[in-house]
C-alpha positions in Angstrom: 116.8 100.5 77.8 118.5 98.7 80.4 117.9 94.8 80.4 117.3 92.6 83.4 117.5 89.0 84.4 115.6 87.9 87.3 115.5 91.4 88.5 119.4 92.3 88.1 121.0 94.2 85.7 122.5 92.8 82.8 126.1 93.7 81.5 126.7 95.1 78.1 128.3 91.7 76.9 124.9 90.1 78.1 126.3 88.4 81.0 124.9 88.6 84.7 127.0 90.9 87.1 129.8 89.1 89.0 128.4 88.3 92.5 130.5 90.9 94.7 130.7 90.1 98.5 128.3 92.2 100.8 129.2 93.4 104.2 128.0 90.8 106.9 125.8 93.7 108.3 124.0 93.9 104.9 123.8 90.3 104.2 122.1 89.7 107.5 119.1 91.7 106.1 118.5 89.9 103.1 115.6 88.1 103.6 111.7 88.1 102.6 109.4 90.1 104.7 106.2 88.9 106.1 103.2 89.2 104.0 100.8 89.2 107.1 99.5 92.9 108.3 101.2 93.9 111.6 99.2 94.0 114.8 101.3 96.9 116.4 100.0 100.3 116.6 101.3 102.7 114.1 103.9 104.3 116.1 105.1 101.2 117.5 105.2 99.6 113.9 107.6 102.6 112.7 109.5 102.4 115.9 110.3 98.6 115.3 111.2 99.1 111.7 113.6 102.1 112.4 115.1 100.4 115.4 115.7 97.2 113.4 117.4 99.1 110.7 119.5 101.2 113.4 120.8 97.9 114.9 122.4 97.2 111.6 123.9 100.5 111.2 125.1 100.6 114.8 127.2 97.3 114.2 128.7 99.0 111.2 129.6 101.9 113.0 131.3 99.6 115.8 133.0 97.3 113.5 133.6 98.6 109.9 136.5 100.5 108.3 137.2 104.1 109.0 134.9 105.5 106.3 132.2 103.3 107.0 131.9 103.9 110.7 131.7 107.8 109.8 129.1 107.3 107.2 127.1 104.9 109.5 127.2 107.6 112.6 125.7 109.9 109.9 123.0 107.7 108.4 122.1 106.8 112.2 121.5 110.6 113.5 119.4 110.9 110.1 117.3 108.2 110.9 116.6 109.1 114.4 115.5 112.6 113.4 113.5 111.1 110.8 111.8 108.7 113.1 111.3 111.4 116.0 109.5 113.6 113.5 107.3 111.2 112.1 106.3 109.8 115.3 105.3 113.4 116.4 103.4 113.5 113.2 101.3 110.6 114.3 100.7 112.0 117.8 103.3 110.5 120.0 104.1 112.8 122.7 107.1 111.0 124.3 109.5 109.9 121.5 112.2 107.2 122.0 113.5 104.2 120.2 114.6 101.0 121.7 118.1 100.6 122.1 119.3 98.8 119.1 121.6 96.6 121.1 118.4 95.1 122.9 117.0 94.0 119.5 117.4 90.8 117.6 117.9 91.7 114.0 118.0 88.2 113.0 114.3 87.5 113.0 111.5 87.6 110.5 110.5 90.7 108.8 108.0 92.8 110.5 105.0 92.7 108.2 102.8 95.0 106.3 102.0 98.2 108.1 99.0 98.1 110.0 95.8 99.8 108.8 95.9 102.4 111.7 99.1 103.6 110.2 98.2 103.5 106.4 94.9 105.0 106.7 96.0 108.1 108.9 94.5 111.1 107.1 97.7 113.0 107.7 99.5 111.1 104.8 96.5 111.9 102.4 97.1 115.6 103.1 100.9 115.3 102.7 100.6 113.5 99.5 98.5 116.1 98.2 100.9 118.8 99.0 103.9 117.0 97.9 102.4 115.9 94.5 102.4 119.7 93.7 106.1 120.0 94.2 107.2 116.6 93.0 104.3 115.5 90.4 106.9 113.3 88.4 107.9 111.7 91.6 104.3 110.8 92.7 103.2 109.6 89.4 106.3 107.1 89.1 105.5 106.0 92.7 101.9 105.2 91.9 102.9 103.4 88.7 105.5 101.2 90.3 103.5 100.5 93.5 100.7 99.6 91.3 103.1 97.3 89.2 104.2 95.5 92.5 100.6 95.4 93.3 101.0 97.2 96.6 97.5 97.7 97.9 96.1 101.5 97.1 95.4 102.2 100.5 99.6 102.0 101.3 100.4 104.4 98.5 100.2 107.6 100.3 102.3 106.2 103.1 104.8 104.7 100.9 104.9 107.9 98.6 106.0 109.8 101.6 108.4 107.4 102.9 110.2 107.2 99.8 110.0 111.2 99.1 111.9 111.5 102.5 114.5 109.0 102.0 115.3 109.9 98.5 115.8 113.5 99.5 118.4 112.6 102.1 120.3 110.6 99.9 120.3 113.1 97.7 121.5 115.8 100.1 124.3 113.6 101.2 125.5 112.5 97.7 125.3 116.3 96.5 127.1 117.5 99.5 129.9 114.9 99.0 130.1 115.7 95.2 129.8 119.5 95.8 127.1 119.9 93.2 124.7 122.2 94.7 121.6 121.1 96.5 120.5 118.6 93.4 121.6 115.4 91.6 119.9 114.8 88.3 121.1 111.2 88.5 122.8 109.4 91.4 126.2 108.3 90.7 126.8 104.5 90.1 129.0 104.8 93.4 125.7 105.4 95.2 123.5 103.1 93.3 125.7 100.1 93.2 124.7 97.0 95.3 128.4 96.9 96.6 130.0 99.5 98.9 131.9 102.3 97.1 135.6 102.5 97.3 135.9 106.0 98.5 137.5 108.2 101.4 134.3 110.5 101.4 132.2 109.6 104.5 129.3 111.5 102.8 129.3 109.7 99.4 129.5 106.2 101.6 126.3 107.6 103.7 124.4 108.3 100.6 125.2 104.7 99.4 124.6 103.3 102.8 121.3 105.3 103.3 120.0 104.0 100.1 120.6 100.4 100.9 118.7 101.2 104.3 115.6 102.5 102.4 115.5 99.0 100.3 115.9 96.9 103.4 113.2 98.8 105.1 110.9 98.9 102.3 111.2 95.0 102.1 110.6 94.7 105.8 107.4 96.4 105.3 106.4 93.9 102.6 107.2 95.8 99.3 108.9 93.5 96.9 111.6 96.2 95.6 113.1 94.9 92.3 115.7 96.2 90.0 113.2 98.4 88.1 111.6 99.9 91.1 115.2 101.0 92.3 116.2 102.7 89.0 112.7 104.4 88.6 112.5 105.8 92.3 115.8 105.5 94.0 118.5 106.6 91.2 117.5 110.2 90.7 117.2 113.3 93.1 114.2 115.2 93.7 115.6 118.7 93.6 114.5 122.0 95.9 113.6 119.8 98.9 115.8 119.7 102.0 115.0 117.0 104.4 111.4 117.1 104.2 110.6 115.0 107.2 111.4 118.3 109.0 108.0 119.9 107.6 106.1 117.1 109.4 103.8 119.4 112.1 103.0 117.5 115.3 99.3 116.9 115.9 
């Protein structure tokens, strides 16, 4: 079993891993999210979370090396499509995102999701349906969220958020590695804390999107740690392709 020290993996020789430099665009997001509940509406809250992440990705698309730029552009497209589907699911008629260039990404976290978002009955319905297809994933979500003392009312919402995001990482990684539609376990190049050395934009995009998931969860007040990552963000789901496309507008 993997041992951890202060939430970080330990090397086979018992030492802590070396501190590799992170890209500046990722370092800017390493901060503790607020613990107060947001006063934004459901859609505005999600719009803020997604736009904040898009700002970081768009910076990478402008300034990163070639493979990173291409990967960032791919993740940007996926995040935009995902937000639009989720906003329509929540009843938004006019779906749009604030231009990332107009957003200050250096501020504090957005805080916990508002009650209007967490208590939307749609998430309960989706959780019940998704659990039939991915019972192990939903069980693991419940265990990990309880361990991190995430309120029960938030768990259906977060389980769906994670299912969508993990499936996107799997789709990107499986396509890049040409393994078919399923990855039993994500490669180290995807799960590492540092960017992979690769000329495959799809593999880099899988790593980048996984980092986006972690940042967004922390922005929403989920104290993601090494165990949470290992249990929920290191393996694929299988037989699911971009489930946000299943969301039906109200």
